[in-house]
FINU-376250 format. One record per residue: x, y, z of N, C-alpha, C in turn; residue number from 1. Coordinates in steps of 0.001 Angstrom, whole numbers. Layout:
FINU-376250
      n.c1      n.c2      n.c3     ca.c1     ca.c2     ca.c3      c.c1      c.c2      c.c3   resi
         X         Y         Z         X         Y         Z         X         Y         Z    NUM
...
end
This chain:
FINU-376250
      n.c1      n.c2      n.c3     ca.c1     ca.c2     ca.c3      c.c1      c.c2      c.c3   resi
     90274    100537     87047     91713    100339     86845     92438    101623     86436      1
     91940    102422     85469     92667    103648     85103     92885    104587     86274      2
     91923    104658     87217     92066    105579     88344     93272    105207     89197      3
     93584    103918     89300     94744    103478     90086     96022    104097     89553      4
     96216    104021     88258     97455    104519     87659     97434    106027     87472      5
     96252    106610     87329     96154    108070     87300     96584    108646     88647      6
     96156    108008     89735     96558    108466     91066     98055    108286     91294      7
     98596    107165     90813    100035    106944     90966    100818    107986     90173      8
    100363    108303     88966    101031    109337     88166    100931    110702     88850      9
     99779    111005     89435     99622    112271     90170    100545    112313     91385     10
    100715    111167     92040    101643    111105     93173    103060    111414     92722     11
    103456    110861     91578    104790    111128     91033    104940    112607     90708     12
    103940    113176     90031    104006    114598     89672    104041    115489     90909     13
    103364    115075     91980    103293    115902     93187    104566    115865     94016     14
    105543    115052     93610    106825    115034     94331    107492    116402     94291     15
    107100    117240     93319    107673    118574     93209    106869    119618     93990     16
    105813    119199     94657    104995    120119     95446    105549    120111     96873     17
    106224    121174     97294    106934    121137     98573    106036    121241     99800     18
    104812    121745     99628    103957    121958    100791    103531    120625    101401     19
    103590    120550    102727    103150    119353    103452    101924    119692    104285     20
    101087    118689    104535     99864    118869    105297    100026    118237    106682     21
     99465    118862    107719     99578    118284    109060     98790    116989    109173     22
     99411    115996    109783     98738    114720    110014     98562    114498    111500     23
     98335    113268    111890     98134    112951    113299     99453    113024    114056     24
     99385    113384    115333    100537    113440    116231    101643    114361    115702     25
    101231    115425    114993    102197    116417    114536    102986    116027    113304     26
    102710    114854    112715    103431    114426    111517    102996    115259    110319     27
    103930    115483    109412    103621    116209    108184    103505    115220    107032     28
    102446    115335    106275    102201    114446    105140    102403    115215    103839     29
    103371    114777    103046    103581    115380    101739    102439    114971    100812     30
    102103    115805     99828    101022    115442     98888    101231    114097     98221     31
    102489    113767     97908    102729    112482     97232    102344    111301     98119     32
    102510    111457     99430    102149    110377    100344    100645    110122    100319     33
     99869    111202    100340     98407    111078    100335     97934    110445     99032     34
     98483    110922     97913     98080    110383     96614     98551    108944     96426     35
     99724    108622     96954    100228    107255     96859     99346    106309     97668     36
     98935    106749     98857     98027    105936     99664     96710    105722     98928     37
     96211    106775     98291     94964    106656     97523     95141    105698     96352     38
     96300    105746     95706     96564    104842     94581     96607    103394     95049     39
     97197    103143     96212     97246    101777     96733     95850    101274     97091     40
     95039    102145     97690     93666    101740     98012     92902    101419     96726     41
     93025    102294     95735     92351    102046     94453     92873    100769     93812     42
     94186    100532     93939     94779     99331     93375     94269     98062     94027     43
     94038     98130     95329     93476     96960     96028     92066     96654     95535     44
     91249     97684     95392     89881     97479     94912     89859     97006     93460     45
     90855     97443     92665     90890     97066     91259     91546     95711     91031     46
     92116     95131     92071     92781     93840     91927     94209     93940     91443     47
     94762     95154     91393     96149     95327     90972     97091     94951     92102     48
     96661     95203     93344     97476     94924     94522     96784     93918     95428     49
     97580     93118     96114     97081     92297     97209     97698     92831     98503     50
     97312     92249     99625     97872     92677    100902     99393     92518    100926     51
     99885     91463    100290    101334     91236    100228    102035     92370     99491     52
    101436     92816     98405    102003     93918     97646    102007     95210     98445     53
    100932     95472     99180    100856     96674    100011    101956     96658    101061     54
    102155     95504    101703    103205     95385    102718    104575     95657    102094     55
    104823     95105    100920    106114     95320    100250    106335     96802     99959     56
    105304     97482     99512    105434     98909     99215    105626     99729    100478     57
    104975     99352    101561    105159    100061    102826    106578     99867    103360     58
    107115     98661    103188    108503     98407    103594    109445     99276    102766     59
    109213     99331    101452    110041    100162    100576    109943    101630    100979     60
    108740    102089    101263    108560    103482    101687    109292    103758    102985     61
    109216    102815    103916    109899    102993    105187    111408    103091    105026     62
    111969    102242    104182    113417    102277    103942    113828    103605    103317     63
    113072    104057    102318    113402    105318    101632    113297    106513    102569     64
    112239    106546    103374    112061    107655    104313    113162    107660    105368     65
    113570    106476    105813    114659    106382    106780    115956    106902    106171     66
    116242    106504    104923    117451    106974    104251    117427    108489    104101     67
    116277    109036    103744    116156    110488    103580    116349    111214    104901     68
    115871    110634    105990    115982    111285    107292    117415    111300    107812     69
    118271    110431    107262    119663    110334    107711    120631    111003    106747     70
    120125    111863    105884    120953    112408    104803    122210    113102    105323     71
    122123    113756    106474    123288    114464    106997    124314    113525    107617     72
    123911    112287    107909    124840    111297    108455    125174    110308    107344     73
    126209    110623    106604    126456    109975    105320    126610    108464    105414     74
    127349    107976    106414    127608    106536    106480    126323    105757    106733     75
    125514    106211    107694    124254    105540    107983    123282    105686    106814     76
    123230    106890    106259    122318    107131    105133    122683    106251    103946     77
    123983    106075    103719    124418    105268    102583    123928    103838    102673     78
    123992    103248    103870    123537    101872    104047    122039    101753    103758     79
    121263    102694    104277    119821    102665    104032    119500    102952    102563     80
    120284    103815    101951    120050    104141    100539    120288    102931     99652     81
    121385    102212     99898    121645    101013     99110    120615     99916     99403     82
    120114     99886    100640    119029     98947    100957    117788     99293    100150     83
    117509    100592    100011    116376    101029     99188    116582    100607     97743     84
    117829    100718     97271    118113    100308     95900    117902     98825     95681     85
    118376     98011     96623    118211     96565     96482    116771     96125     96556     86
    116034     96659     97535    114630     96285     97681    113818     96822     96504     87
    114156     98041     96082    113461     98624     94938    113698     97842     93660     88
    114920     97346     93483    115220     96542     92296    114382     95272     92285     89
    114247     94631     93448    113426     93423     93530    111977     93711     93146     90
    111477     94856     93555    110120     95245     93170    110033     95535     91675     91
    110999     96283     91167    110939     96744     89777    111028     95599     88771     92
    111742     94541     89133    111861     93400     88214    110837     92314     88538     93
    109881     92662     89397    108712     91808     89674    109063     90496     90376     94
    110102     90553     91213    110461     89362     91986    109495     89170     93153     95
    109061     90262     93748    108209     90186     94932    106748     89987     94536     96
    106022     89134     95244    104623     88855     94899    103689     89958     95394     97
    102438     89848     94973    101422     90776     95460    100956     91794     94448     98
    101407     91649     93185    101056     92617     92149    100476     91895     90937     99
     99408     92461     90395     98794     91940     89172     98743     93085     88174    100
     99897     93328     87541    100012     94459     86629     99207     94206     85357    101
     98336     95134     84988     97456     94895     83837     98195     94947     82505    102
     97804     94078     81598     98320     94065     80232     97541     95089     79417    103
     98242     96062     78849     97588     97129     78100     97614     96895     76594    104
     98732     96378     76103     98896     96121     74664     99507     94737     74531    105
     98876     93878     73755     99312     92486     73675     99789     92121     72275    106
    101112     91999     72119    101736     91504     70885    101213     92220     69642    107
    101254     93543     69684    100795     94366     68563    102010     94838     67770    108
    101890     94873     66439    102953     95403     65588    102663     96879     65319    109
    103597     97749     65702    103386     99177     65467    103484     99516     63983    110
    104261     98745     63244    104315     98800     61785    104402     97364     61286    111
    104038     97105     60029    103995     95712     59551    105307     94955     59696    112
    106443     95664     59658    107738     94974     59706    108366     94962     61091    113
    107633     95410     62095    108178     95481     63457    107916     94184     64211    114
    108769     93914     65210    108512     92774     66080    107305     93115     66958    115
    106543     92112     67388    105363     92381     68211    105739     93111     69510    116
    104865     94007     69919    105111     94864     71070    104051     94623     72136    117
    104499     94444     73378    103597     94218     74505    103868     95266     75580    118
    102811     95760     76196    102951     96826     77187    102130     96508     78428    119
    102779     96587     79578    102116     96450     80872    102166     97787     81619    120
    101196     97987     82482    101260     99089     83444    101755     98491     84757    121
    102977     98807     85122    103622     98158     86269    103514     99031     87516    122
    102592     98656     88406    102411     99431     89635    103631     99325     90540    123
    104250     98153     90592    105422     97976     91456    106587     98836     90997    124
    106902     98803     89713    108008     99605     89196    107704    101097     89303    125
    106475    101490     88979    106100    102895     89100    106206    103396     90526    126
    105846    102550     91480    105922    102929     92894    107371    103097     93344    127
    108245    102235     92868    109668    102370     93179    110181    103713     92657    128
    109790    104050     91442    110196    105333     90879    109729    106492     91738    129
    108477    106437     92166    107940    107496     93025    108740    107621     94319    130
    108970    106520     95007    109623    106559     96311    111080    107012     96212    131
    111793    106538     95200    113172    106991     95017    113209    108464     94629    132
    112281    108869     93763    112214    110262     93330    111913    111188     94500    133
    110897    110850     95273    110440    111732     96346    111407    111781     97519    134
    112094    110676     97783    112908    110600     98995    114403    110786     98760    135
    114927    110345     97618    116377    110244     97489    116972    110956     96282    136
    116264    111055     95179    116847    111620     93962    116925    113149     94046    137
    118080    113741     93742    118188    115205     93716    117282    115790     92622    138
    116413    116716     93023    115432    117287     92095    115632    118787     91982    139
    114988    119374     90980    114984    120824     90832    114352    121450     92069    140
    115014    122466     92598    114525    123090     93825    113983    124496     93605    141
    114189    125055     92411    113742    126419     92144    113637    126643     90647    142
    113005    127751     90287    112936    128115     88869    114326    128408     88313    143
    115208    128914     89149    116584    129157     88707    117261    127844     88349    144
    117032    126822     89155    117535    125479     88844    116998    124996     87499    145
    115693    125194     87304    115052    124720     86076    115627    125427     84848    146
    115794    126748     84946    116344    127497     83812    117762    127040     83485    147
    118552    126763     84517    119930    126318     84292    119994    124943     83643    148
    118949    124130     83856    118953    122767     83320    118421    122676     81899    149
    117758    123724     81406    117102    123650     80101    118100    123392     78980    150
    119138    124211     78875    120080    124087     77757    120797    122738     77743    151
    121404    122297     78846    122069    120982     78785    121107    119839     78503    152
    119850    119964     78964    118875    118903     78706    118519    118846     77220    153
    118323    120000     76604    118022    120027     75173    119170    119443     74360    154
    120384    119849     74695    121558    119328     73975    121660    117814     74157    155
    121490    117358     75389    121598    115927     75666    120507    115132     74967    156
    119289    115659     74949    118174    114948     74318    118426    114762     72827    157
    118844    115825     72161    119097    115742     70715    120293    114830     70437    158
    121374    115019     71187    122588    114233     70946    122367    112755     71246    159
    121678    112458     72345    121461    111056     72726    120528    110359     71743    160
    119449    111031     71356    118536    110437     70377    119252    110182     69056    161
    120064    111132     68630    120796    110983     67368    121779    109819     67447    162
    122511    109749     68552    123536    108712     68678    122924    107323     68843    163
    121985    107172     69763    121452    105841     70064    120577    105312     68930    164
    119643    106141     68459    118763    105680     67377    119531    105603     66070    165
    120467    106534     65876    121303    106478     64667    122118    105200     64614    166
    122666    104784     65751    123431    103533     65789    122538    102343     65469    167
    121313    102345     66002    120374    101253     65706    120010    101238     64226    168
    119858    102406     63639    119538    102501     62197    120713    101983     61359    169
    121932    102398     61700    123108    101951     60950    123300    100442     61080    170
    122888     99884     62215    123023     98441     62430    121874     97656     61809    171
    120932     98351     61193    119809     97675     60547    118742     97189     61499    172
    118714     97738     62710    117718     97311     63689    116407     98087     63574    173
    116467     99287     63041    115270    100104     62836    115395    100804     61495    174
    114291    101297     61002    114316    102189     59842    113385    103354     60126    175
    113531    104408     59330    112671    105580     59501    111257    105207     59081    176
    110327    105257     60016    108928    104915     59754    108029    105836     60592    177
    107855    107070     60136    107049    108017     60926    105620    107510     61113    178
    105145    107627     62323    103768    107214     62654    103015    108471     63076    179
    102505    109168     62101    101830    110436     62346    100414    110391     61783    180
     99539    111220     62312     98172    111270     61813     97466    109943     61990    181
     96882    109453     60933     96114    108208     61013     97001    106985     61200    182
     98285    107103     60921     99183    105955     61101     99684    105831     62545    183
     99365    106811     63383     99764    106733     64787     98912    105682     65483    184
     99535    104705     66140     98748    103651     66800     97763    104230     67802    185
     96620    103586     67923     95577    104075     68830     96036    104100     70282    186
     97014    103235     70617     97483    103172     71997     98657    104122     72259    187
     98997    104989     71293    100140    105885     71450    100052    106748     72710    188
     98909    107405     73000     98851    108202     74234     99097    107361     75486    189
     98558    106140     75497     98778    105254     76638    100250    104909     76774    190
    100876    104574     75644    102299    104242     75667    103122    105398     76212    191
    102890    106602     75700    103685    107753     76111    103475    108072     77590    192
    102233    107954     78054    101921    108194     79463    102643    107192     80355    193
    102507    105911     80038    103136    104857     80837    104653    104966     80775    194
    105176    105256     79584    106617    105334     79427    107216    106469     80239    195
    106555    107613     80254    107084    108743     81017    107030    108485     82512    196
    105852    108138     83030    105667    108073     84476    106195    106791     85108    197
    106066    105671     84407    106374    104394     85045    107627    103722     84508    198
    108209    104280     83438    109473    103757     82929    110597    104768     83115    199
    110473    105921     82481    111564    106903     82527    111836    107394     83944    200
    110784    107759     84669    110986    108243     86036    111611    107155     86898    201
    111074    105939     86816    111581    104845     87653    113038    104529     87333    202
    113360    104401     86062    114713    104011     85689    115727    105106     85984    203
    115363    106356     85739    116311    107435     86019    116466    107687     87510    204
    115386    107548     88275    115498    107690     89724    116433    106621     90285    205
    116400    105425     89698    117244    104331     90181    118686    104455     89679    206
    118863    104518     88363    120215    104485     87806    120979    105792     88001    207
    120289    106919     87904    120967    108193     88071    120779    108761     89486    208
    119528    108869     89936    119269    109496     91226    119801    108719     92407    209
    119945    107411     92244    120475    106600     93345    121901    106130     93046    210
    122080    105287     92043    123399    104693     91799    124439    105746     91445    211
    124159    106549     90412    125163    107525     89986    125406    108583     91059    212
    124334    109016     91709    124489    110038     92750    125320    109529     93913    213
    125058    108306     94362    125812    107765     95485    127279    107565     95127    214
    127560    107107     93914    128950    106943     93487    129641    108297     93348    215
    128913    109276     92844    129483    110623     92703    129869    111190     94063    216
    129005    111011     95037    129313    111493     96389    130491    110746     96989    217
    130513    109440     96768    131596    108632     97348    132956    108985     96751    218
    132966    109422     95483    134214    109728     94792    134468    111223     94683    219
    133764    112012     95495    133888    113469     95416    135320    113928     95666    220
    136067    113166     96468    137445    113537     96797    138444    112932     95816    221
    137937    112278     94760    138813    111655     93753    138481    112225     92381    222
    138921    113451     92076    138564    114082     90799    139013    113296     89578    223
    140023    112477     89731    140493    111681     88601    139506    110596     88195    224
    138548    110294     89078    137553    109252     88794    136182    109849     88498    225
    136159    111094     88042    134900    111808     87836    133992    111107     86835    226
    134578    110372     85878    133761    109712     84851    133272    108319     85272    227
    133795    107797     86375    133422    106451     86776    131925    106304     87089    228
    131305    107213     87850    129866    107075     88088    129047    107090     86798    229
    129475    107881     85825    128778    107919     84532    128876    106561     83848    230
    130079    106027     83790    130290    104745     83108    129559    103605     83820    231
    129601    103611     85150    128953    102535     85902    127447    102570     85711    232
    126826    103746     85858    125367    103815     85736    124919    103500     84315    233
    125691    103940     83318    125334    103647     81927    125479    102161     81614    234
    126547    101548     82131    126772    100113     81893    125680     99278     82554    235
    125351     99618     83788    124294     98879     84478    122948     99071     83769    236
    122708    100257     83268    121481    100514     82506    121449     99630     81262    237
    122572     99518     80580    122635     98651     79411    122399     97198     79761    238
    123028     96738     80841    122849     95349     81265    121402     95048     81620    239
    120687     96040     82128    119272     95848     82469    118429     95579     81234    240
    118966     95910     80053    118237     95696     78801    118793     94512     78011    241
    119586     93673     78664    120190     92526     77977    119146     91557     77453    242
    117960     91561     78057    116906     90662     77581    116546     90880     76125    243
    116814     92072     75604    116536     92361     74200    117637     91903     73269    244
    118705     91335     73836    119820     90875     73019    121030     91776     73156    245
    122214     91302     72729    123458     92068     72874    123427     93426     72176    246
    122856     93480     70969    122798     94758     70254    121916     95755     70995    247
    120776     95280     71459    119864     96154     72199    120537     96676     73463    248
    121315     95808     74118    122046     96217     75303    123064     97304     74957    249
    123735     97145     73804    124733     98136     73388    124081     99491     73123    250
    122922     99489     72451    122229    100750     72185    121744    101385     73491    251
    121268    100563     74405    120805    101073     75704    121974    101666     76491    252
    123145    101028     76420    124321    101566     77099    124707    102910     76511    253
    124653    103020     75195    124960    104289     74527    123981    105374     74972    254
    122689    105029     74995    121698    105985     75482    121953    106318     76951    255
    122316    105302     77734    122591    105510     79147    123727    106496     79377    256
    124712    106509     78480    125794    107485     78593    125253    108905     78456    257
    124268    109077     77571    123654    110392     77428    122885    110795     78667    258
    122106    109869     79210    121330    110172     80420    122263    110457     81597    259
    123317    109642     81712    124260    109826     82811    125045    111127     82652    260
    125364    111455     81401    126120    112676     81152    125347    113922     81536    261
    124077    113979     81163    123296    115171     81498    123016    115221     82994    262
    122912    114060     83635    122747    114077     85091    124015    114609     85761    263
    125185    114173     85273    126441    114656     85840    126578    116167     85657    264
    126091    116669     84533    126178    118103     84250    125257    118907     85158    265
    124043    118415     85389    123036    119190     86116    122862    118768     87566    266
    123156    117496     87870    122885    116883     89182    121399    117039     89535    267
    120547    116949     88541    119102    117000     88722    118482    115879     87908    268
    117665    115049     88556    117140    113859     87900    116193    114206     86764    269
    115553    115369     86820    114615    115746     85751    115293    115816     84388    270
    116548    116262     84360    117265    116357     83092    117419    114983     82454    271
    117729    113976     83263    117860    112610     82744    116511    112042     82332    272
    115465    112327     83115    114124    111824     82787    113652    112391     81450    273
    113796    113698     81265    113349    114331     80018    114149    113796     78831    274
    115461    113683     78989    116291    113157     77900    115867    111735     77539    275
    115669    110910     78538    115234    109526     78338    113895    109480     77601    276
    112954    110299     78039    111635    110290     77416    111693    110778     75971    277
    112490    111791     75700    112619    112285     74322    113160    111192     73413    278
    114156    110457     73886    114713    109352     73081    113648    108293     72820    279
    112937    107882     73852    111919    106841     73681    110771    107301     72791    280
    110314    108543     72991    109215    109056     72176    109635    109205     70720    281
    110857    109664     70485    111364    109793     69111    111437    108425     68444    282
    111956    107449     69165    112027    106079     68652    110634    105567     68298    283
    109697    105747     69193    108345    105220     69000    107629    105900     67831    284
    107727    107205     67734    106931    107957     66752    107564    107956     65368    285
    108878    108018     65282    109514    108247     63979    110276    107042     63420    286
    110440    105985     64198    111200    104834     63722    110473    103536     64015    287
    110996    102443     63454    110454    101125     63771    110506    100930     65285    288
    109379    100452     65840    109355    100236     67295    108738     98877     67613    289
    109423     98093     68461    110712     98364     69071    111900     98062     68161    290
    111725     97187     67177    112818     96871     66260    112230     96144     65060    291
    113050     96039     64011    112626     95313     62810    112537     93826     63097    292
    111510     93180     62555    111370     91756     62696    112348     91036     61780    293
    112660     89825     62107    113593     89028     61303    112897     87798     60730    294
end
């Protein structure tokens, strides 16, 4: 089972490797494609995927690749891109069958006063993140791009963590509870790994790399509406967390404004992913996670 998700994480990381390998009939295979195929094969043997799940992922890959191939034809590309978003959303929220995502942590309290915490490794959601990231989300293209993104990402990470977690603390939803040394939960490395690759990447590729980017392009000729894509992507991000309750949704929306803001500043999905991960890791390590029990 670990090899399945290790391969999927490697596929996600390899999205930044521009070199492609020659395949059959002159086709070029990107490294992420090879690793993703290997992850699906491993997932089938491990019982994480069924044939139905493989078909769903191949359909998603086909839609994303089609949208990417039409990038210069905006109207056609837009239709395929939104189709990728809709199909990807169905996968990410586990509507489509064919996946048996393993339970990694079952109703564990990270601190005695925290609500129980459960963690799954979601192959479907992680795969959506990979496909949107590799095919549609604007990424860093050079070291110059990366250097330009460092400062706004650092500012956004600190400001967003302070605002979102600070609001939760003021509302009495969390308290300062550092989990360092022996008090760090044994599953902390697993949590951080899963959260980065299968949560932050997937959510930012969807909410920022797809929704916010498409709205930004559509409103490029309307400078007076420059903040609308930020507000829409942040609001939708908050609504996606409504299952945690109205307060949790409000904190998620506040955090979403930070992620959307740094994406608008850089137009690179990595800035939003790093900011998102810093907020989640700070919450997990230094505060009650996920929230105080009642």
